[in-house]
matplotlib code that plots the C-alpha trace (Angstrom):
import matplotlib.pyplot as plt

x = [-64.8, -66.9, -66.2, -64.9, -62.1, -61.5, -60.6, -58.0, -56.6, -56.2, -54.7, -52.3, -50.5, -50.6, -48.8, -45.2, -45.6, -48.6, -51.0, -55.0, -56.6, -58.1, -61.3, -62.6, -61.0, -63.1, -66.0, -66.5, -65.9, -63.7, -62.1, -58.5, -58.4, -56.5, -57.6, -55.8, -56.5, -60.2, -60.6, -61.8, -64.7, -64.8, -62.5, -59.7, -57.2, -59.6, -60.7, -56.9, -57.1, -59.8, -63.1, -65.7, -67.3, -65.4, -68.6, -70.6, -68.4, -68.6, -64.5, -64.1, -66.2, -64.8, -61.1, -62.8, -63.7, -67.8, -68.5, -67.8, -65.7, -63.2, -59.5, -57.0, -54.2, -53.5, -50.3, -49.7, -50.8, -53.8, -56.1, -57.1, -60.8, -62.9, -65.3, -68.8, -70.3, -67.6, -67.6, -65.5, -64.4, -61.5, -62.4, -60.6, -60.4, -56.7, -58.2, -56.2, -56.6, -57.2, -60.1, -59.6, -62.7, -60.6, -57.5, -56.6, -57.0, -54.5, -51.1, -48.9, -47.4, -50.0, -51.0, -47.3, -48.0, -50.9, -49.7, -46.5, -48.4, -50.6, -47.9, -48.1, -51.7, -52.6, -50.2, -52.0, -55.0, -54.5, -53.2, -55.9, -58.5, -56.4, -56.2, -53.8, -54.7, -56.3, -58.1, -56.6, -59.4, -60.1, -63.6, -62.9, -65.8, -69.7, -69.4, -66.8, -69.0, -67.6, -70.4, -68.2, -66.1, -62.9, -60.0, -59.8, -58.2, -60.1, -58.1, -60.1, -59.6, -59.9, -60.8, -59.9, -63.5, -65.3, -66.4, -67.0, -66.9, -69.8, -67.1, -65.3, -69.2, -70.1, -67.4, -66.9, -66.2, -63.0, -61.9, -58.5, -57.0, -57.2, -53.8, -55.7, -57.5, -54.7, -52.1, -54.2, -55.2, -51.7, -50.7, -53.5, -53.0, -48.8, -50.2, -52.1, -49.2, -46.8, -49.2, -49.6, -46.4, -45.6, -47.9, -46.6, -42.8, -44.6, -46.3, -42.8, -40.9, -43.4, -43.0, -39.4, -39.2, -41.9, -40.1]
y = [71.1, 68.2, 65.6, 62.9, 65.3, 67.1, 63.5, 62.7, 65.7, 65.4, 62.2, 63.1, 65.5, 62.2, 60.1, 60.3, 60.1, 62.2, 60.2, 60.0, 57.0, 53.9, 54.0, 52.4, 54.9, 57.6, 55.5, 55.9, 52.0, 51.2, 49.0, 48.6, 49.7, 46.6, 45.4, 45.9, 45.5, 46.3, 43.8, 40.9, 43.1, 42.5, 42.0, 43.9, 43.5, 44.6, 47.6, 49.0, 49.6, 47.3, 50.0, 51.1, 49.1, 48.2, 45.9, 48.8, 52.0, 53.3, 54.2, 50.4, 49.1, 51.5, 50.1, 46.5, 47.5, 46.8, 50.7, 53.0, 55.9, 58.4, 56.8, 59.4, 58.0, 54.9, 53.3, 51.2, 53.2, 55.2, 56.3, 59.3, 59.4, 62.8, 63.7, 62.5, 65.5, 68.4, 71.5, 72.3, 71.1, 68.8, 68.4, 65.4, 62.7, 61.1, 58.0, 55.3, 52.0, 50.9, 51.5, 54.1, 56.0, 59.5, 60.8, 60.5, 56.6, 56.8, 55.0, 57.9, 56.3, 56.1, 59.8, 60.7, 58.9, 60.8, 64.1, 63.3, 63.1, 66.2, 68.5, 66.1, 65.6, 69.4, 70.5, 68.2, 69.0, 72.7, 72.3, 70.6, 72.4, 75.5, 76.7, 78.6, 77.5, 74.8, 73.9, 71.2, 70.2, 67.1, 67.0, 64.8, 64.0, 64.9, 68.0, 69.4, 67.7, 64.4, 62.1, 59.2, 57.9, 56.7, 58.9, 61.1, 64.7, 66.7, 69.0, 71.8, 73.7, 77.5, 80.5, 84.1, 85.3, 82.1, 82.7, 78.9, 79.6, 81.7, 83.4, 85.1, 86.3, 87.8, 89.2, 87.0, 87.8, 86.8, 88.0, 89.1, 86.3, 86.6, 86.3, 85.5, 82.0, 81.4, 80.8, 77.8, 76.8, 76.1, 74.7, 72.4, 71.5, 71.2, 68.7, 66.5, 66.2, 65.0, 62.5, 61.1, 60.9, 59.1, 57.0, 56.3, 55.6, 53.3, 51.4, 51.1, 50.0, 47.0, 46.1, 46.1, 43.9, 41.4, 38.1]
z = [-18.2, -17.3, -14.6, -16.3, -18.4, -15.1, -13.9, -16.8, -16.4, -12.8, -13.0, -15.9, -13.2, -11.5, -13.4, -14.4, -18.2, -18.3, -19.7, -19.1, -16.6, -18.1, -19.4, -16.3, -13.8, -15.5, -15.1, -11.4, -11.1, -8.1, -10.5, -9.3, -5.9, -4.1, -1.0, 2.4, 6.2, 5.8, 3.2, 5.7, 6.7, 10.5, 13.7, 15.1, 12.3, 9.9, 12.0, 12.3, 16.0, 17.1, 16.9, 14.8, 11.9, 8.8, 7.5, 6.9, 6.2, 2.9, 2.6, 3.3, 1.5, -1.8, -0.7, -0.8, -4.5, -3.3, -4.0, -6.7, -6.5, -8.5, -8.3, -8.1, -6.1, -4.3, -2.7, -0.1, 3.1, 1.4, -1.2, -2.8, -4.4, -5.4, -3.0, -4.1, -3.2, -3.6, -2.1, -5.0, -8.3, -7.4, -3.7, -2.7, 0.2, 1.5, 3.2, 5.4, 3.8, 7.4, 9.3, 12.2, 13.3, 14.3, 13.5, 17.3, 17.2, 13.7, 14.5, 14.1, 11.1, 9.3, 9.8, 8.6, 5.2, 4.5, 5.5, 3.3, 0.4, 0.7, -1.3, -4.0, -4.5, -3.6, -6.3, -8.8, -7.5, -8.1, -11.7, -12.7, -11.6, -12.8, -8.7, -6.6, -3.3, -1.1, 2.1, 4.0, 6.4, 9.1, 10.4, 14.0, 15.9, 15.3, 17.0, 14.3, 11.3, 11.1, 9.1, 7.7, 11.1, 9.2, 8.9, 6.1, 5.1, 2.7, 0.2, -1.2, -4.4, -3.5, -5.4, -5.0, -4.5, -4.2, -1.0, -0.2, 3.7, 5.8, 7.6, 3.9, 3.2, 6.6, 9.4, 11.5, 15.3, 16.8, 20.3, 22.0, 23.8, 27.2, 29.4, 32.9, 31.2, 28.5, 30.9, 33.1, 29.4, 28.3, 31.7, 31.3, 28.0, 29.2, 31.7, 29.3, 26.7, 29.7, 30.7, 27.6, 26.8, 30.7, 29.5, 26.0, 28.5, 30.8, 27.9, 25.9, 28.7, 29.5, 26.2, 26.6, 29.6, 28.5, 27.5]

ax = plt.figure().add_subplot(projection="3d")
ax.plot(x, y, z, "-o")
ax.set_aspect("equal")
plt.show()
């Protein structure tokens, strides 16, 4: 199936009436992508969290309509586009419209909005690519393979035997969990969680006291 035809089928699953997308959306142009908080191209409000550089961010440029992309879904919070260098046909990206450089910098309500679209989008993508499985991947940080520092989720359609990951071709060595080291790790994680929760409570309390 050709890329334009694959896109038309994918979009038909995402439209209530089952219709194909307008010609402009099949061309690869980003026309029709509405502007967002990234549209101003600078400043803390444009960056969402006060960090990063939305002016040069390729995803922000797509959102502003300054760069081409195959758009398959859009709402007030997020956008879904086809990856320009897919690992498999239908490989898509869910992107928040505001610029957040990492997952931990992304507000919970934005992450929740992105996650809530995963079943809807993945189902359409699997039908369009005739797959019955997919990987949901988040590369968070350079060591984890993040290349574009604007939070995004990967939806990667999978087929049995496609051998997409090296660990599926050769056996990946995994060692059993060690109780002695694990108990310390669990305690450390719980301490970090408690510290984060206490910090959130303190911040919320101080906000409530403000006139």
